[in-house]
N, C-alpha and C positions, 0 to 999 in steps of 0.2 A: 877761388883765390882772389879776394877782394883787393881793390886798390887802396893804397895808404892815403890817397887823397879822397876828399868827398866830392862826388859828382854833383852834389846839390848846391855847391858854393858858386859855381860859374854859370851864368845864363848863356844861352846859345851864342849871343853876340860876342861875349867874352871868349868863348871857346873858339869861335872863328878867328877872332883877332890873334889869339895865342897860336893857333894852328898855322897862320900865314907865315910865321918865321921858321917853320920846320920844313926841311926838304921834302917835296912831294913823294919821292921814291921811298923814303923811310916810312912815311904815313901809309903809303900803299902797301908796302911789305908787311907792316904790322897788322893791318886790317885784313890782309889776304890770307895770313897763316891759318886762322881759324877755319875759314871757308875751304882752304886747301885740304885740311885734315878731314873736314866733313865730306867733301867730294871724293877724296882718296879712299875713304873707308866704305863708300858704296861700291866703287868699281874694283878696288883691290881684292875684295873678298870673293868676287865672282870667279876669278881665275884660280883662287885657292880652294874653291869649293870641293873639287874632287879629292884634293889632298886632305882636307878636313874630314870628308866623308870616310876616307880610308883610315885615318888615325883615330878618330873619335867614334867611328862606326855609326854615322848619322844616316837617316833616311832622307829622301828628297824633300819631304815635308819639314824635317828639322833643319835642313840646309836653307830652305825658304825662310824659316823663322830666324835663322842666324842673320840673314840679309834683312828681312822685313821687321824683325824685332827692333833693330836700330832705327829703321825708317819710321816705325810706328810711333815710338816716343818722340822722335824728331818732329814728325808732322803734327802730332796731337798736342805737344807742348810749345810749339812755335808761337802761337797766339799769346800764351801765358808769358813766354820769354819777351815778346814785344811789350806786353803790359808792364812787366817788371822793369824793363828798360825805361819806360815812361815814368814809372813811380820812383825808382831808386837812382837811375842814371845809367846811360848806355855803356860808359866805360867800365863801371863797376860790374855790371851784369856780363859784359864781354869777358872780363877777367875771371869771374866766377865760372862761367861756362868752360873757359879754357882749362881751368883747374880740374873741374869734374871730368872733362874729356881725357885729360892727361892720366888721371888715376884709373879711369875705366879702361883705357887702352892697356895699361899695365895688367889690369884684371883679366882682360881678354887673352893676353899672351900667356898668362899663368893658369888659364882655365883647364881643369882636368877632364871635363866631360862636355857633351853637347849642351846639357842643361845649364851648366855654369857659364859656358860661352854665350848662350842666348841671354842669360841674366846680365852679364857684363856688357853685351851689345845694347841692351835696353838702357842701361845707365849711360853708355856713350851717346845714345840718341838724345837723352835728356841734356847732356852737356852741350851738344850741338845746337839744340833748340834755344839755349840761353845765348850763345854767342852769335848765332847767325843773324837775327834781325838787328842786333846792336852793331854788327859789322857794317851793314848797309847804312844804317842811321849815322854812324860816326863818319863814314865816307862822304855822305851827302853834306853833313855839317862842315867837314874839312874843306870841301870844294863847292862853295855856294854859287859860283859863277857857272851858268848852264853849259857853256861851251867846254870849259875845262872839266866840269863834272862828267859830261858825256864822254870825253876822252878818257878820263880816269876810270869810269865804269867799264869802258872797253878793255883797258889794261888790266883792271881788277879781275874781269871775267876771263881774260887771257891767262892770267896766272892760275886761276882756278881750273880753267879748262885744260891747261897743260897737265895739272895734277890728275884730273879725271881721264884725260886721253892717254897719259902715260901710265896710269894706275895699273891696268892689266899687265903691261910689260914689266913694270917695276915689281908688281906682285909676283909674276912668274919667275923673275930673276931671284927675288928674295926667297920664295918657296923652294926653288930648286937648289939654292945654296945653303939656306939656313932653316928651312921648315916653315910651316904655316904661321907659327907664332911671330915670326919676324915682320909680318905685314902689320902687326899692331905695335910692335916695339919701334917702328920707324916714326910713329907719332910722338915719341918722347922728345927727341931733339927738336922737332918742328914746334912742339908745344912750348918748350923752354924759350926758343927764339921769339915766338909770338908774344909770350908773356913779358919778356924783358923789353922788347921794342915797344909794346903797347904802354907799359908803365912809364917809359922814358919819353916817347914821342907823341902820344895821343892826348890831346887836351880833354879834360872832363866836360861833359855836356849835362846841363842841369836836369835832374828828375823833376817831374811835375807833382809828385805826391798824390797821384790819382788812386782811387780805390779799385782794388782787384775784383773782377766779376767771378768770384770763386764758384758759385752754383753753375754759371754758364760754362766755364772752363771744364768743370767736372763732367757735365753732360756731353760736351765735345769729345773729351777723352774716352768716355764710356762708349759712345757711338763708334769711334774709330777702332777701339780695341775689339768690339763685337764684330765689326766689318772685317777686320784682319783675321779673326778666328774663323769666320765663316768662309772666307776666300781660301785660306791656307789649309784648313782641316776638311773642307768640303770633299775634295777628291779622296781623302783617306777614309773618312767616316761615312761618306755618302751624302748627296745633296739634300736628301729628305730625312736624314738622321735627326733624332731629337735634339742633340746639342747644337747642330747647325741651324735647324729651324728656330731654336730658342735664340741663337745669336742674331739671326735676322730680325726677330721680333724686338730684341733689345735695340738694334740699330734704329728701327722705325719709331719705337717709343722714345728713345733718347733724343732723336732728331726732332720729333714732335714737341717734346718738352722744351727743347732748346729754342725752337721757334716761338713758342708761347712765352718763354722766359724773356726772350729778346724784345718782345713787343711791349713789355711793361717795366723792364729793369732799367734803373738809372745808369748803370755801368754795363756796357755791351761787350760781348766777346768779339763780334765782328762789326766793322765800320760799314753798316749797311748803306748809309747815305753815299759812300764812295762808289758803290755799285751802280748808282744812277748815271755815272760817267762811263760812256761806252768804252773809252780807252782803258780804264781800270778793269772793267769786266772782261774786255778782250784779252788783256795781258794775263789775267788769271786763268782764263779758259785755255789760252795757248800754253801757259806754263804747265797746267795739269796734263794736257794731251801730249805735249812735247816730252815731258819726263816719262810718262807712261810708255811712249814708243822708244825713246832713247835708252833708258835704263832697263826696260824689258828686253830689248834686243841684246844689250851687252850681257845680261844674265843668261839669256838663252844661248848666245854664241859661245860663251866660255865653256858651258857644259857640252854643247854640240861638238866643238872641236876636240874635246878630250874623250867624250864617250863614243863618238861616231868616227872621227878622223884619227883617233889613236894618239893625239898629241899629249905630251906631258904638260905640267903646269908652265914650265919655262917655254916650251914650244908654243903652247896656246898663247902665252903673252906676246911672243914674237909675231905670231900669226895675226893677232889683233892689232898690232902696232900700225900697219898700213891702213887700217880702218879707222883708227882713233886719233892719229897724229894731226888730223885736220882741225881739231877743236881750237887749239891756240892760234893756228894760222888764220882761221875765220875770225877770231876775236880781234887780231891785229888789223885785218882787212876792215872790220866794222869801225874801228877807231878812225880809220882814214876816210871812209865813205859815209859815215853817219850824218855829216853836215850837208851832203849832196842829195840824199834820198830820204824819204819819210820812213819811219819805223814800220808803219803798216805795209808799205810796198815791199820792203825787204823781207819782212816776215812772211807775207803771202808767197812771194817768189820762192824762197828757199824751203819753206814747208812743202810747197807743191813738188819741188824737185825731190825732196826726201821721200814723199809719198810715192812718186812714180818709181824711183829707184828701189824702194822696198817691195813694191808690188811686182817688180820683175822677178823676184826670187820666190814667188809662190809655187814655182815648178822645180824647186831645188830637189835633187836626188843624190844617190850615192855616186853617180857619174859626173855630177857638177864639178868642174875644176875649181880649185881653190881661188885662182885669180879672178874667176867670174864672181864668186861670192864676195871676195875682198873688194872688187871694183864697185859692185852694187852698194855695199855697206859704206864704202868710202864716199861715194857720191852723195849718199843720204847724209853722211856726217860732215861733209864740207860746209853745209849750211848751218850745222849745229852751233858752230862758233859764232855765227852771226845772229842766229835766233835768240840765244841766251842773253847777250847784252841788249839786243833789240827789244825784247819783251820787258827787261828791267828798265830801260830808258823810257819806254812807253808808259810804264807804271808810274815812275817818278814824275814824268811830265804831267800826267793826268792827276795824280794825288796831290802834288805839291810838296815842297820841302817840309812844311809844317806837319804833314802826315807820314813822314818818312819811316818812322818806327813801325807804326801799325801797318802801313802799306807793304813794307818789306816782309813783315810777319805773315800777312795774308798771302802774298805771292809765294813765298817759300813754303808755307803750309800747303798750298794747293799743289805746288811742284812735288813736294815730298809725298803727298797723298797719291799723286800720279805715279811716282816711283813705286810706292807700296802696291798699288793696284796692278801696275805693269809687271812687276816681279811675280806677284801672286798669280796673275793671268798666265804668264809664261809657265809657271809651275803647274797650273791646272792643265794647260795644253800638253806640255811634255809628259805629264802623268797620265793623260787620257789615252795617248797613242803609244802602242808598243813599238811602232816603227819611228825612230828618232827623226828620220828624214821627213816623214809625213807630219810629225809634230813641228818641225822647223818650218815647213811650208805653211801650215796654218798660223804659226806664230808670225811669219812675215805678212800674212794677210791682215792680221789684227794690227800690226805695227803700221803698215801702209795706210789702213783706214783711219787710224788715230792721227797720223800726220795730215791726211787729207782733211779731216774734220777741223784740225787746228788751222790749216790754211784758210778754210772757209770762214772760221771765226775771226782770223786776223783781217781778212778782206772786209767783212761786214761790220766789224766793231772798231777796228783801228785805222784801216786804210781809208775808209770813207769818212769824210769830215762831218763833224756835228753841224747842225743847222743853227743851233743856238747854244749859249752857255760858254763856260771858260774852257771846256775840254775839247777844244778844236784841234784836230790833227790834220796835218797837211795831206 
């Protein structure tokens, strides 16, 4: 749904000047609605999984596709979404993405079969890939002063984290009262609000008319599709089955061709020069591993509570609430302490806490009390609300405002790939073990190791200052 205004008529300086007369709260709300829908539709489906399985007669593999089909197009098209924002204009692409997501959500609610639902989820991911990088870019241009931008990033992340944290509980309530279709219908009023506020309160930012790297984006998409197929279908078909081996071959060939293409192409898919900055590389590494652990755990826990602990969708949503309510609280804490501590130190500390808390649950069994499980996951998630805005702030500080579009695309692409791998990995683990408690124990081991690796990356790449160059981190 494009804007009636041309994004190409106003240079960034004019956009900033126009934005200064708009109340910050309205700007923040307009740009958070898209991100809220994107985050909500990852977590809300988790708690509805058992209900979807029962009504559409889906297998665990098909349920994984329902979650990961969305994440697949989301992650694979994010770079293209950022490139389109640079070419056409961030506000226009943001509105287009909101429109696609709105229509795809309606398609999900009306889906008569698992195949139709997977298809609609794939289109949803495409819409999210359009508006996600533009959301960050428009936010950065709206608040050019670093101190205010850091505060707004914290509040922006708090709104999104509230949606992600309350997603399972909201989903459980909706599924219990109105059925699984309602988790997609809730996007319709949110989408209308976001479109109206954006058209009215967000100033256009000029597109640069840059050329799209179509061959590179195509290779990127092919590699991720093949990787998703291999990870999700491997347990069902067998890891040495012909189609799975072919998928891995496609991954390596496409990745190799992409590297060769990027060496000589004038228009690049990935801003490789930014990876020379340790803060930029560290933020992306943390983003990938953090999403792998966080969303992998939420996918696993929702199924575990319903299949092992006998909870209904509504009960599972309530049971997850004490574990996820910490996301928005952590964001608000970050907004207050960001000026006192470096992002690298905060990331290292809270990722380490999350790793230790997750590893304490490798001994989970049928006799483990709920409060022990909830306490361990809650401790891990306390830092999640600080980690998310912390990595975003580290990325923006490292890349600079002039690279906001592409930097946001890279970070979100890496995070969504982490989500894709995390959900697929939990599906592999749960499908491998007949004992769900054993599967949950191994899942917590994977989650804890991912958090620990992220903590090491944060310490070595973000917390430790650069000796030379512009990307010095305290």
